[in-house]
N, C-alpha and C positions, 0 to 999 in steps of 0.2 A: 581195560579193566582197572578199576580204581583200587588203590592200595588201602588196606585196612588202617584205621586210625592208629592202632598200636604200632604198626610199622613206621608210620610217619613220626609219631612221638619218639620212638626209639632212635630214629635217624637224627632227630634234632637233639636228643640227649647225647648222642655220640659226637655230634658237631660241637656242642657246648663243652663236652669233656675234652675234646682236642684243643679247643681254644683256651680252656683253663690250663691244660698242661703246657701249652706254648707260653702262656702268660707267666706261669711259675718258672719256667726255664729262663725267660727273659728277665724276670725279677731277680733270679739268682745271679745273673751277670751284673745286674745293678748293685747288688749287695757286695760282690767282690770288688767292683769298681770303686764303691764308696770306701771299702776297707783299704784299698790301694792308696787312697788319698791320705790316710793316716800313716805317715812315714817319717823316719828319722835317719837322715844321711849320717853315716859314720865316717870320720876322716881317715881311718886306717884300712878301709876296704871299699871297693867299688860297688858292693852289694848293700843297699840300704836296709835298715830294720823297718819292717812294714807290717801292718795288720792284714795284709792281703792273704797270707797263708791261713790265717784264722777263718777268713771268709770262705776259702776253698774247702777247708775241713768241714765247716758247718754246712755248706751246700751238699757235699757228699753224704754226710751223716743224715741230713734231713730229706734229701731227694732220692737217695739210693744210687746204685751204680749207673744205670742207664741215663737217667735224667741228669745226674750230677756230671757225668762224662759229657753229655750233650751241652749242658750249660757252660762248661769250661771250654769246649771247642768253639762255641758261639762267642764266648768272651775273647778268646784269642783272635777270632775273625774280626770282631769289633775293633780290637787294637790294631790289627794289620791294616784295616781300611782307614785308620787315622782317628777313630773316636778316642777321646781322652780317658781311657779306662785303666791304663797301666799307671804305675807309680810316677808321680810328677818329677821325681829326681832323675829319671832316665831320659833318653832322647825321644822316646815315644815311637809308635808305629812299628814298622818292620825292623828299624834300627835297634829297637830295644830287644827284639828276639835274637839278634846276632851279637848283642853286647854281653856284658858280664852276667846279667840276670836271665839271659835267654834260656839256659837249661832249666832253671826253676820254672819259668813261665811255660815252657813247652811240656813240662811234666804235670802241670795242673790238671788236665783232663784225667790222667792216670791216677793222680792223687785223690781226686774226688771219686773216681770209679772204685779205687781200692777201699777208701773209707766207706763208701756206700755199700759195696759188696759184703764187706765184713759185718757191717751194721745190719744188713738184711738177713744175714745167715743165722740169726738166733734171737734170743730175748734182747730187747732194746734197753739194756741196762747201762748204767754209768761205766761199769767195767768193760763192757763190750765197746761202748763208744770210745773210751780211752784207748783200748787196744787197737781199734780200727784207726784212730787218729795217729797212734804211734807207728803203725805199719805204713800208713799213708805218708807220714813224715820221712820214713826211710826211703820211699819212692821219690819224694820231693828232693831230698838231699842227694840221692844217687844221681838224679838227672842234673841238678844244679852243680854238683861238684865235678861230675864228668865233663860238663861243658867248660867250667872254669879251668880244669886241668888241660883241656885242649887249648884254651886261649892263653894260658900262662906257661904252658909246656912244663908244668910242675905239679905233681900231686900235692906236695907239701904246701906250695903256695895256694893251691885251690882250697885246701882244708883251712889254711890260715885266713883266706879271704871269705870263705863261704860257710864255715862251720863254727869255729871257736866262739865267735862273738854272738852267736844266735841261740845256743843251746838253752840257756835259761829262759829266754823269751818264748822259745818254742814249747817248752814244758808248760808254761803258763797258758799259751794258746791251746794246747792239747787239752788241758784240764777245763778251760773255759768252754771250748767247743763241745767236749764230752758232757759237761754239766747242762749246757743249754739243750743239746740234742736229746739227751736222755729225759730231761724234764719235759720237753716238747712231746716226745713219744708217750710219756706217762700221761700227760694231759689228754692227748688224742685218744689213748686207750680208754681213759675214764669217760670220755664223751660218748664212746660207742656203746 
C-alpha cells in the first residue's frame, strides 16, 4: 500500500527539522570554542580570564535548557577527544578537565541548562535573561570553586584563585549575554 503524499512530506519535514536541530547544537559548540580562544592568562591564578563563559550563557539563553545542555555536553566530548575547543592556555583534552579549570568546564552543561530553563519559564525580557545568567553563574562558580578547593585543599585559596579576579568581568558577560539574548528573542517574536 502506498503512503499518502502528506505522510511522505511530513516525514521529510521531520528529517529536515532534526538535521537543523543537530546543526544548531554543533554550531553552538563552535561559538563556545571561538569564545574560548579569547583568553587572558592572569599571573596570580591558574584560571585564565576567558570569554568562554559568555558563550555558554548565550547558548543557554538562546537554545533553551535541553539543546543548551546537549550542546555543552557535546562541547566537552569534543575537548575530551582532543579537538582544540578549550582555552589555549590550558593543557587541552582530558588533562584540562582534571586541572584547575576542570570544575568550571564540567559545570558548563548545567550552566547552559539553568540559563535556558529560566529563560524558557516566562517572558523573554532583559530582566529574565539577566536573572537566568546570574543563576547560571552561581552554578558555574559553585562547580569551579568546589573543584579548586579539592585541588588546593583550601576554600580560601579556591576563592582567591577562582572568584575575586573574575567578578567584574562576569557582570559584564551577564549583561552582554542578557542584552543579546533578549534582543534576539524580541526580533524573533516580531518576525512571527
